[in-house]
Structures are given as C-alpha cells and as structure tokens.
C-alpha positions as CSV (number, residue, x, y, z in Angstrom):
1,M,-38.9,-34.3,34.0
2,R,-38.8,-32.0,37.0
3,V,-37.1,-28.7,36.3
4,S,-35.2,-27.5,39.3
5,T,-34.4,-23.9,40.1
6,F,-30.7,-24.7,39.6
7,M,-31.4,-25.8,36.0
8,I,-33.3,-22.6,35.3
9,Y,-30.4,-20.6,36.6
10,D,-27.9,-22.7,34.6
11,R,-29.8,-22.4,31.4
12,T,-30.3,-18.7,31.9
13,K,-26.5,-18.3,32.5
14,Q,-25.7,-20.3,29.4
15,S,-28.1,-18.1,27.3
16,F,-26.4,-14.9,28.6
17,Q,-23.0,-16.3,28.0
18,G,-23.9,-17.3,24.4
19,N,-25.4,-13.9,23.6
20,F,-22.5,-12.0,25.2
21,A,-20.1,-14.2,23.1
22,K,-22.0,-13.3,20.0
23,L,-22.0,-9.7,20.9
24,Y,-18.3,-9.8,21.6
25,E,-17.6,-11.4,18.2
26,V,-19.7,-8.9,16.2
27,Q,-18.2,-6.0,18.2
28,R,-14.7,-7.3,17.4
29,K,-15.6,-7.4,13.7
30,L,-16.8,-3.8,14.1
31,A,-13.6,-2.7,15.8
32,S,-11.2,-4.5,13.4
33,G,-13.3,-4.2,10.2
34,L,-12.5,-7.8,9.6
35,K,-14.7,-10.9,9.6
36,I,-11.7,-13.2,10.0
37,N,-9.8,-12.4,13.2
38,K,-8.6,-15.8,14.2
39,P,-8.1,-19.2,12.4
40,S,-11.3,-20.6,13.8
41,D,-13.4,-18.0,12.1
42,D,-12.5,-19.4,8.7
43,T,-9.6,-21.8,8.5
44,I,-9.4,-21.9,4.7
45,G,-10.0,-18.2,4.4
46,M,-7.3,-17.4,7.0
47,Q,-4.8,-19.5,5.1
48,K,-5.6,-17.6,1.9
49,V,-5.3,-14.3,3.6
50,L,-1.9,-15.3,5.0
51,D,-0.7,-16.3,1.5
52,Y,-1.9,-13.0,0.1
53,K,-0.2,-11.0,2.9
54,L,3.1,-12.9,2.1
55,T,2.7,-11.9,-1.6
56,L,2.1,-8.3,-0.6
57,N,5.2,-8.4,1.7
58,H,7.3,-9.8,-1.2
59,N,6.0,-7.1,-3.5
60,E,6.9,-4.4,-0.9
61,Q,10.4,-5.8,-0.7
62,Y,10.7,-5.8,-4.5
63,R,9.6,-2.1,-4.5
64,K,12.3,-1.3,-2.0
65,N,14.9,-3.2,-4.1
66,M,13.7,-1.2,-7.2
67,D,14.0,2.1,-5.4
68,D,17.6,1.3,-4.3
69,A,18.6,0.0,-7.7
70,R,17.0,3.0,-9.5
71,S,18.8,5.4,-7.2
72,F,22.2,3.7,-7.8
73,L,21.7,3.5,-11.5
74,E,20.6,7.2,-11.7
75,A,23.8,8.2,-9.8
76,T,25.7,6.0,-12.3
77,D,24.1,7.6,-15.2
78,S,24.8,11.1,-13.9
79,A,28.5,10.2,-13.5
80,L,28.6,8.7,-17.0
81,E,26.9,11.8,-18.4
82,A,29.8,13.8,-17.0
83,V,32.3,11.3,-18.4
84,T,30.7,11.7,-21.8
85,E,30.9,15.5,-21.6
86,N,34.6,15.4,-20.7
87,I,35.5,13.0,-23.4
88,Q,33.4,15.0,-25.9
89,R,35.3,18.1,-24.9
90,M,38.6,16.2,-25.2
91,H,37.7,15.2,-28.8
92,E,36.8,18.8,-29.7
93,L,40.2,20.0,-28.3
94,L,42.0,17.3,-30.4
95,V,40.2,18.3,-33.5
96,D,41.2,21.9,-32.8
97,A,44.8,20.9,-32.1
98,S,45.0,19.0,-35.3
99,N,44.2,22.1,-37.3
100,G,47.2,23.1,-39.4
101,S,47.0,26.7,-38.2
102,R,47.8,25.6,-34.6
103,G,51.4,25.7,-33.5
104,P,53.4,24.1,-30.7
105,V,52.5,26.9,-28.2
106,D,48.8,26.6,-29.0
107,R,48.9,22.8,-28.5
108,E,50.8,23.3,-25.2
109,D,48.0,25.6,-24.0
110,I,45.4,23.0,-25.1
111,S,47.3,20.3,-23.1
112,K,46.6,22.3,-19.9
113,E,42.9,22.0,-20.4
114,I,43.4,18.3,-21.2
115,A,45.1,18.0,-17.8
116,V,42.0,19.4,-16.2
117,L,39.8,16.9,-18.1
118,K,42.1,14.1,-17.0
119,E,41.7,15.0,-13.4
120,A,37.9,15.2,-13.8
121,L,37.8,11.7,-15.3
122,Y,39.9,10.4,-12.4
123,N,37.4,12.0,-9.9
124,L,34.5,10.7,-11.9
125,S,35.9,7.2,-11.9
126,N,35.8,7.3,-8.1
127,S,32.3,8.7,-7.9
128,K,30.3,7.5,-4.8
129,F,26.6,7.0,-4.1
130,R,26.1,7.5,-0.3
131,D,29.1,5.5,1.0
132,R,29.6,3.2,-2.0
133,Y,31.9,3.6,-5.0
134,L,29.8,3.4,-8.1
135,F,32.3,1.6,-10.3
136,S,34.1,-0.8,-8.0
137,G,31.8,-3.9,-8.3
138,F,31.6,-5.9,-5.0
139,N,34.6,-3.9,-3.7
140,A,32.1,-1.0,-3.2
141,Y,34.1,0.5,-0.3
142,T,37.3,0.6,-2.2
143,S,38.1,3.4,-4.6
144,S,37.7,2.3,-8.2
145,Y,41.0,3.8,-9.7
146,A,44.3,4.9,-8.3
147,S,47.7,5.8,-9.7
148,D,50.6,3.5,-9.3
149,A,54.3,4.2,-8.9
150,S,54.7,4.7,-12.7
151,G,52.0,7.3,-12.8
152,S,49.6,5.0,-14.6
153,Y,46.0,4.5,-13.4
154,I,44.9,1.1,-12.3
155,Y,41.5,-0.4,-11.6
156,L,41.1,-1.6,-7.9
157,G,37.6,-2.9,-8.2
158,D,36.4,-6.2,-9.6
159,S,34.2,-7.3,-12.5
160,S,31.3,-8.5,-10.3
161,K,27.7,-7.8,-11.3
162,I,25.4,-6.8,-8.4
163,N,22.1,-8.4,-9.3
164,V,19.0,-7.3,-7.5
165,D,15.6,-9.2,-7.4
166,I,12.8,-6.9,-8.5
167,S,10.1,-9.5,-9.1
168,L,9.4,-13.2,-8.6
169,T,11.1,-14.0,-11.9
170,G,13.0,-10.8,-12.7
171,R,16.3,-9.2,-11.6
172,V,18.3,-6.2,-12.7
173,T,22.0,-5.5,-12.5
174,E,22.4,-2.2,-10.6
175,N,26.1,-1.5,-11.2
176,I,28.5,-0.7,-14.0
177,T,32.0,-1.8,-13.3
178,G,35.0,0.4,-13.8
179,S,36.2,-1.9,-16.6
180,E,32.9,-1.3,-18.4
181,A,32.8,2.4,-17.8
182,F,36.4,3.4,-18.2
183,A,38.5,0.6,-19.8
184,M,39.6,1.0,-23.4
185,S,38.6,-1.8,-25.7
186,L,38.4,-2.4,-29.4
187,A,36.6,-5.1,-31.4
188,R,39.3,-5.2,-34.0
189,T,42.6,-3.6,-35.0
190,E,42.2,-0.2,-36.5
191,S,44.7,1.3,-38.9
192,M,44.9,4.9,-40.1
193,K,47.2,7.1,-42.1
194,V,48.5,10.0,-40.0
195,D,49.4,13.5,-41.1
196,T,53.0,12.6,-41.7
197,G,52.1,10.0,-44.2
198,N,53.0,7.1,-41.9
199,F,50.5,4.7,-40.4
200,A,49.1,4.3,-36.9
201,H,47.9,0.8,-36.0
202,I,45.5,0.8,-33.0
203,L,45.8,-2.7,-31.5
204,S,43.7,-4.2,-28.7
205,I,45.8,-6.5,-26.6
206,P,43.8,-9.6,-25.6
207,G,43.6,-10.4,-21.9
208,N,44.7,-7.1,-20.4
209,S,42.2,-4.5,-21.7
210,Q,45.0,-2.5,-23.1
211,V,45.2,-0.5,-26.3
212,T,48.5,0.0,-28.0
213,I,49.1,2.4,-30.9
214,V,52.0,1.3,-33.1
215,F,53.4,3.9,-35.5
216,S,55.0,2.4,-38.7
217,A,55.9,3.3,-42.2
218,S,54.0,0.2,-43.4
219,N,50.2,-0.2,-43.6
220,D,50.7,-3.7,-42.3
221,P,49.7,-3.9,-38.6
222,A,52.1,-6.7,-38.1
223,A,55.1,-4.7,-39.3
224,A,57.7,-3.4,-36.8
225,G,57.1,0.2,-35.6
226,Y,59.3,3.0,-34.7
227,D,57.1,4.4,-31.9
228,Q,54.3,3.2,-29.8
229,V,52.1,4.3,-26.9
230,S,49.9,2.1,-24.6
231,F,47.0,2.8,-22.2
232,S,44.2,0.8,-20.6
233,N,41.6,3.3,-19.6
234,Y,40.3,6.8,-20.3
235,I,42.4,8.4,-17.6
236,D,45.6,7.1,-19.0
237,M,44.4,8.0,-22.5
238,A,43.9,11.6,-21.4
239,K,47.4,11.6,-19.9
240,E,48.8,10.5,-23.2
241,V,46.8,13.1,-25.0
242,E,48.2,15.7,-22.6
243,I,51.8,14.6,-23.3
244,A,51.3,14.4,-27.0
245,L,50.0,18.0,-27.1
246,A,52.6,19.3,-24.7
247,T,55.4,17.8,-26.9
248,N,53.7,18.7,-30.2
249,N,53.7,15.1,-31.4
250,I,51.5,15.4,-34.4
251,E,51.4,11.6,-35.2
252,R,50.2,10.8,-31.7
253,I,47.7,13.6,-31.6
254,S,46.2,12.3,-34.8
255,A,46.0,8.7,-33.6
256,L,44.8,9.6,-30.1
257,Q,41.9,11.6,-31.7
258,K,40.7,8.3,-33.1
259,C,40.9,6.6,-29.8
260,V,39.0,9.4,-28.0
261,F,36.3,8.9,-30.6
262,F,36.1,5.2,-29.8
263,A,35.9,6.0,-26.1
264,L,33.1,8.5,-26.7
265,D,31.2,5.8,-28.7
266,K,31.7,3.2,-25.9
267,T,30.6,5.6,-23.2
268,T,27.4,6.3,-25.1
269,T,26.7,2.6,-25.4
270,V,27.2,2.1,-21.7
271,R,24.8,4.9,-20.9
272,S,22.3,3.2,-23.2
273,T,22.7,0.0,-21.1
274,V,21.9,2.0,-17.9
275,G,18.9,3.6,-19.6
276,A,17.6,0.2,-20.6
277,R,17.9,-1.0,-17.0
278,L,16.0,2.0,-15.7
279,S,13.3,1.4,-18.2
280,Y,13.1,-2.3,-17.1
281,I,12.7,-1.2,-13.5
282,D,9.9,1.2,-14.4
283,S,7.9,-1.4,-16.4
284,T,8.4,-4.0,-13.6
285,R,7.3,-1.5,-11.0
286,Q,4.0,-1.0,-12.8
287,G,3.5,-4.7,-12.9
288,N,4.3,-4.9,-9.2
289,E,1.8,-2.2,-8.4
290,D,-0.9,-3.8,-10.5
291,S,-0.3,-7.1,-8.8
292,S,-0.5,-5.6,-5.3
293,I,-3.7,-3.9,-6.1
294,G,-5.2,-7.1,-7.4
295,V,-4.0,-9.2,-4.4
296,E,-5.2,-6.5,-1.9
297,E,-8.6,-6.6,-3.5
298,V,-8.9,-10.4,-3.3
299,K,-7.6,-10.4,0.3
300,S,-10.1,-7.7,1.2
301,N,-13.0,-9.7,-0.3
302,I,-12.1,-12.6,1.9
303,E,-11.3,-11.0,5.2
304,D,-13.1,-7.6,5.3
305,A,-16.4,-7.5,7.2
306,D,-19.6,-6.2,5.7
307,M,-20.2,-3.3,8.0
308,A,-23.9,-3.1,7.3
309,E,-24.3,-6.7,8.1
310,V,-22.2,-6.3,11.3
311,M,-24.3,-3.4,12.5
312,S,-27.4,-5.5,11.8
313,D,-26.0,-8.4,13.8
314,I,-25.1,-6.1,16.7
315,S,-28.7,-4.8,16.8
316,K,-30.2,-8.3,16.7
317,T,-27.9,-9.5,19.4
318,E,-28.7,-6.5,21.7
319,V,-32.4,-7.1,21.1
320,A,-32.0,-10.8,22.0
321,L,-30.0,-9.8,25.2
322,Q,-32.7,-7.3,26.2
323,A,-35.4,-9.9,25.8
324,L,-33.4,-12.4,27.7
325,R,-32.9,-9.9,30.6
326,Q,-36.6,-9.2,30.8
327,T,-37.6,-12.9,30.6
328,S,-35.0,-14.0,33.2
329,A,-36.0,-11.2,35.5
330,Q,-39.5,-12.4,35.5
331,I,-38.6,-16.1,36.0
332,L,-35.9,-15.6,38.6
333,S,-37.9,-13.1,40.6
334,Q,-40.5,-15.8,41.5
335,S,-40.1,-17.4,44.9
336,L,-41.5,-20.5,46.6
337,L,-44.5,-18.5,48.0
338,D,-45.4,-17.7,44.4
339,F,-45.8,-21.4,43.6
340,L,-47.8,-22.0,46.8
341,K,-50.4,-19.4,46.0
C-alpha cells in the first residue's frame, strides 16, 4: 500500500495528540493528587468514592448535631446545678427554722432569704441558651414560667422532647422540660407526724402535677383535714415556704421541709439524666470519629494517586514525546527532491 505524505502527517498528528492526552492525564493526577478525577477513569471506583463521601458528610452532620446537643445539655446542667444549690439552701434554712430555739422573729428573717431563693428559682426556670429557653420544650421562644393573676406560677412550655440524630441508628433528647425540671411529683402519698402531734398527708393529685398537703388529727390520709396547702412547682413551693415562715406556721414549716427534700432528690435525678445523655454523646462521638477515619482511609486507597508512579509516568510520557518530536522532525523535513536523489 502506498503511504502518502498526508497519511504520514495524520499519523504523526495522532501520535502527538495521544501522547499529549496521556501527559495531560498524568499531570492532572499530579495536580489533584487523585487517580480518579472523572467517572470514566474508574466507574466502579468513582461510585464507591461517592458513597464514602456521602457517609463522611453524614458523619460531619452528626458531629454538628452532637456539638449543638452537648452545648444545650451543658447549659441545662448548669441551670439545674444552680436549682439544686437553691433548693439545698432552702432545705438548710427550713432545718434551721424548725429548731426549737428559733422564734417568730427569726423565722420571719429566714423567710426573707427564702424570698430571694424563690426569685432565683423563677429566673432559673426561664434560663436561656442563646435565644432559646431551656425548659420550654418546642415552645423554645416562649418563657417557661410566668405568674398568673392569683400569684401562682404556671408552666407555659409543653412536654415535647427534642430528639436529635447523632448517628445512623442513635439519637439523643437534648432538652429537659419545665415539668421535668420544676414540677412537683410524688410516687405515692406520704404521711408524717408534725411537731404539734397532728399529721400532714402529702398527696400527689393525678393529672395536674399538683401536690397538696392536708393537715389532720388522724393518721388516715383519707380523713378530713383542718388545713391544707397546694402547689405544683418548686417556685410555688418556695412561695409557700416563705409564707409559712413569715406567719410562723410550725405545722406547714415541718411538712414543707419534707417536700423540699423530695424536690432536692428529684432535681438530683434529673441532673443524672442529663449526665447520662452527655456521656452517650461522648461515646457516640468517639464511634463517629473512628468511623470517619476508617472510611477516609478506604476512600483514599481507592481515589488517591501513587505519586511515585505518577512522576514515573510523566517522565516516560515526556521521553516518548521527545522521541516523537525528533523522529517526526526527520521524516517531515524530507522533500520530493530527497526522494529523487
């Protein structure tokens, strides 16, 4: 077959294009550090890389969720710690006020400190993290507690749990509602003998989170009483403690001391719940980080270029191009006169 000059030019051009294309590919690998830069490089490998990137993106979102939940729970724990300290102080003051050496004037003085504690509890019930109320549930932009026309304190939030996904299969509740943190509750009726010899029956009213103390001459909780006091949360309880001390009501002081102890125990339990959630976040975070490291390593093995191999390929391609230049220069420099000689 006769080889025309055009065919020589065409073949030479194709050889140059092929070598330049190879050089471009290896230089792109050098620049990106990747051996898979487009689907055609490795279709299956590219699909795996995309799947691993999706997993890493999910893990990153889980980490952000954990950071947000941890910050909110830490703020909650800080507020609950202050609540615990205030209730502990209230209990100490009631123990002191119950001392037989204390008189009406002493108890009235103690009631003034109780008033300060009551105000502190009210402020703590409306604690905020950034622009969200800690204890309002989904009503996070509404204050948790407020006083009504009668002077009682009512809960304005809801009982919703704010659950946050922190792993593919795990989630954590980031909030404690006002009902959990401040509402009074009893598992059963408690009866006690007060200093006057009568009985105080501490009753939990089902359905309305209210505790009622009924004072009676009988040790039977069902017996009719001659006095009673009711409250539904720690703030109202503090108000009743303040009134009992200011009026020197020995029976109420004695019974309310028991209620304050119950409140202290409940607050400690709630703080334990928060602590358990924080621990769960920490353990999940470690698993998240381990997963991301493993996935990143596998992804790297698939898509990262072997730089030593890339440099070798560049060198080989450049040598091939140089040889092609020299050869083509010799061939294409020949003219018709060269063939006629």
